[in-house]
ZADO-1210 file (C-alpha; in nm, 4 decimals, padded with zeros to 6 digits):
<atoms>
<atom x="-23.9444" y="06.0953" z="07.0647" code="UNK" pos="1"/>
<atom x="-23.9512" y="05.7888" z="06.8516" code="UNK" pos="2"/>
<atom x="-23.6651" y="05.5164" z="06.8851" code="UNK" pos="3"/>
<atom x="-23.4841" y="05.4354" z="06.5793" code="UNK" pos="4"/>
<atom x="-23.4206" y="05.0609" z="06.4844" code="UNK" pos="5"/>
<atom x="-23.1046" y="04.9918" z="06.3438" code="UNK" pos="6"/>
<atom x="-23.2651" y="04.7573" z="06.0723" code="UNK" pos="7"/>
<atom x="-23.4899" y="05.0796" z="05.9780" code="UNK" pos="8"/>
<atom x="-23.2207" y="05.3226" z="05.8980" code="UNK" pos="9"/>
<atom x="-23.2970" y="05.5381" z="05.6036" code="UNK" pos="10"/>
<atom x="-23.0854" y="05.4616" z="05.2623" code="UNK" pos="11"/>
<atom x="-22.9186" y="05.7929" z="05.2720" code="UNK" pos="12"/>
<atom x="-22.7176" y="05.7059" z="05.5997" code="UNK" pos="13"/>
<atom x="-22.5904" y="05.3847" z="05.4297" code="UNK" pos="14"/>
<atom x="-22.4648" y="05.5842" z="05.1384" code="UNK" pos="15"/>
<atom x="-22.3111" y="05.8628" z="05.3540" code="UNK" pos="16"/>
<atom x="-22.1408" y="05.5675" z="05.5242" code="UNK" pos="17"/>
<atom x="-22.0294" y="05.4097" z="05.2268" code="UNK" pos="18"/>
<atom x="-21.8812" y="05.7571" z="05.1111" code="UNK" pos="19"/>
<atom x="-21.6992" y="05.7829" z="05.4254" code="UNK" pos="20"/>
<atom x="-21.5279" y="05.4383" z="05.3849" code="UNK" pos="21"/>
<atom x="-21.4553" y="05.5364" z="05.0196" code="UNK" pos="22"/>
<atom x="-21.2972" y="05.8624" z="05.1181" code="UNK" pos="23"/>
<atom x="-21.1047" y="05.6761" z="05.4005" code="UNK" pos="24"/>
<atom x="-20.9767" y="05.4298" z="05.1312" code="UNK" pos="25"/>
<atom x="-20.8750" y="05.7159" z="04.8997" code="UNK" pos="26"/>
<atom x="-20.6791" y="05.8853" z="05.1491" code="UNK" pos="27"/>
<atom x="-20.4906" y="05.5641" z="05.3361" code="UNK" pos="28"/>
<atom x="-20.4441" y="05.3790" z="05.0331" code="UNK" pos="29"/>
<atom x="-20.1460" y="05.6082" z="04.8828" code="UNK" pos="30"/>
<atom x="-20.0040" y="05.6480" z="05.2477" code="UNK" pos="31"/>
<atom x="-19.9721" y="05.2870" z="05.3052" code="UNK" pos="32"/>
<atom x="-19.8331" y="05.2456" z="04.9688" code="UNK" pos="33"/>
<atom x="-19.5727" y="05.5148" z="05.0233" code="UNK" pos="34"/>
<atom x="-19.4818" y="05.3492" z="05.3442" code="UNK" pos="35"/>
<atom x="-19.4300" y="05.0086" z="05.1903" code="UNK" pos="36"/>
<atom x="-19.2168" y="05.1778" z="04.9242" code="UNK" pos="37"/>
<atom x="-18.9983" y="05.3465" z="05.1868" code="UNK" pos="38"/>
<atom x="-18.9615" y="05.0059" z="05.3630" code="UNK" pos="39"/>
<atom x="-18.8643" y="04.8207" z="05.0307" code="UNK" pos="40"/>
<atom x="-18.5842" y="05.1116" z="05.0023" code="UNK" pos="41"/>
<atom x="-18.4502" y="05.0481" z="05.3418" code="UNK" pos="42"/>
<atom x="-18.4191" y="04.6632" z="05.2353" code="UNK" pos="43"/>
<atom x="-18.2699" y="04.7297" z="04.9065" code="UNK" pos="44"/>
<atom x="-18.0104" y="04.9773" z="05.0267" code="UNK" pos="45"/>
<atom x="-17.7883" y="04.7206" z="05.1873" code="UNK" pos="46"/>
<atom x="-17.8087" y="04.4904" z="04.9282" code="UNK" pos="47"/>
<atom x="-17.6954" y="04.7513" z="04.6720" code="UNK" pos="48"/>
<atom x="-17.4169" y="04.8368" z="04.9139" code="UNK" pos="49"/>
<atom x="-17.2975" y="04.4799" z="04.9398" code="UNK" pos="50"/>
<atom x="-17.2653" y="04.4482" z="04.5651" code="UNK" pos="51"/>
<atom x="-16.8918" y="04.5370" z="04.5757" code="UNK" pos="52"/>
<atom x="-16.7699" y="04.2935" z="04.2841" code="UNK" pos="53"/>
<atom x="-16.7789" y="04.5511" z="04.0326" code="UNK" pos="54"/>
<atom x="-16.5974" y="04.8164" z="04.2183" code="UNK" pos="55"/>
<atom x="-16.3465" y="04.5355" z="04.3297" code="UNK" pos="56"/>
<atom x="-16.2599" y="04.4580" z="03.9914" code="UNK" pos="57"/>
<atom x="-16.1496" y="04.8182" z="03.8962" code="UNK" pos="58"/>
<atom x="-15.9850" y="04.8865" z="04.2321" code="UNK" pos="59"/>
<atom x="-15.7583" y="04.5718" z="04.1840" code="UNK" pos="60"/>
<atom x="-15.6771" y="04.7175" z="03.8393" code="UNK" pos="61"/>
<atom x="-15.5754" y="05.0749" z="03.9145" code="UNK" pos="62"/>
<atom x="-15.5437" y="05.1293" z="04.2923" code="UNK" pos="63"/>
<atom x="-15.2479" y="05.3256" z="04.4532" code="UNK" pos="64"/>
<atom x="-15.0292" y="05.1953" z="04.6762" code="UNK" pos="65"/>
<atom x="-15.1985" y="05.3985" z="04.9744" code="UNK" pos="66"/>
<atom x="-15.5179" y="05.2598" z="04.8618" code="UNK" pos="67"/>
<atom x="-15.3920" y="04.9047" z="04.8856" code="UNK" pos="68"/>
<atom x="-15.2407" y="04.9786" z="05.2209" code="UNK" pos="69"/>
<atom x="-15.5814" y="05.0816" z="05.3288" code="UNK" pos="70"/>
<atom x="-15.7512" y="04.7504" z="05.1726" code="UNK" pos="71"/>
<atom x="-15.4862" y="04.5470" z="05.3915" code="UNK" pos="72"/>
<atom x="-15.5142" y="04.7725" z="05.7194" code="UNK" pos="73"/>
<atom x="-15.9032" y="04.8359" z="05.7027" code="UNK" pos="74"/>
<atom x="-16.0537" y="04.5964" z="05.4955" code="UNK" pos="75"/>
<atom x="-16.2508" y="04.6283" z="05.1397" code="UNK" pos="76"/>
<atom x="-16.5174" y="04.8743" z="05.2271" code="UNK" pos="77"/>
<atom x="-16.2767" y="05.1575" z="05.3618" code="UNK" pos="78"/>
<atom x="-16.0474" y="05.0954" z="05.0654" code="UNK" pos="79"/>
<atom x="-16.3171" y="05.1300" z="04.8093" code="UNK" pos="80"/>
<atom x="-16.4685" y="05.4697" z="04.9640" code="UNK" pos="81"/>
<atom x="-16.1081" y="05.6081" z="04.9433" code="UNK" pos="82"/>
<atom x="-16.0729" y="05.4798" z="04.5807" code="UNK" pos="83"/>
<atom x="-16.4051" y="05.6397" z="04.4715" code="UNK" pos="84"/>
<atom x="-16.3476" y="05.9470" z="04.6350" code="UNK" pos="85"/>
<atom x="-16.0143" y="05.9795" z="04.4452" code="UNK" pos="86"/>
<atom x="-16.2375" y="05.9169" z="04.1041" code="UNK" pos="87"/>
<atom x="-16.4777" y="06.1717" z="04.2016" code="UNK" pos="88"/>
<atom x="-16.2188" y="06.4141" z="04.2672" code="UNK" pos="89"/>
<atom x="-16.1591" y="06.6499" z="03.9380" code="UNK" pos="90"/>
<atom x="-15.8136" y="06.6009" z="03.8024" code="UNK" pos="91"/>
<atom x="-15.5622" y="06.9126" z="03.8480" code="UNK" pos="92"/>
<atom x="-15.5850" y="07.1523" z="03.5614" code="UNK" pos="93"/>
<atom x="-15.9542" y="07.0634" z="03.4949" code="UNK" pos="94"/>
<atom x="-16.2285" y="07.2881" z="03.6666" code="UNK" pos="95"/>
<atom x="-16.6030" y="07.2385" z="03.6785" code="UNK" pos="96"/>
<atom x="-16.8221" y="07.4788" z="03.5116" code="UNK" pos="97"/>
<atom x="-16.9487" y="07.7369" z="03.7466" code="UNK" pos="98"/>
</atoms>
């Protein structure tokens, strides 16, 4: 049996190695990109939730007494959640299309 030296590898083996590396990059790049996007979403979510300035203005203009009591007792996030729940409900007499 003849011994092969690493510096005397045939060119086809080098091409195959390059193809394997290219295939590996093609498969891993989208996965890495997806992971980064998911991480950015987790970073962005608390920042969006902290933006209560817009909701506070509407809340103070049209809050009901029970919502104001919630604001005083439990704080702004709970009061805004209760206020937004009321706004999402359909008014009496108006039904959603089925």
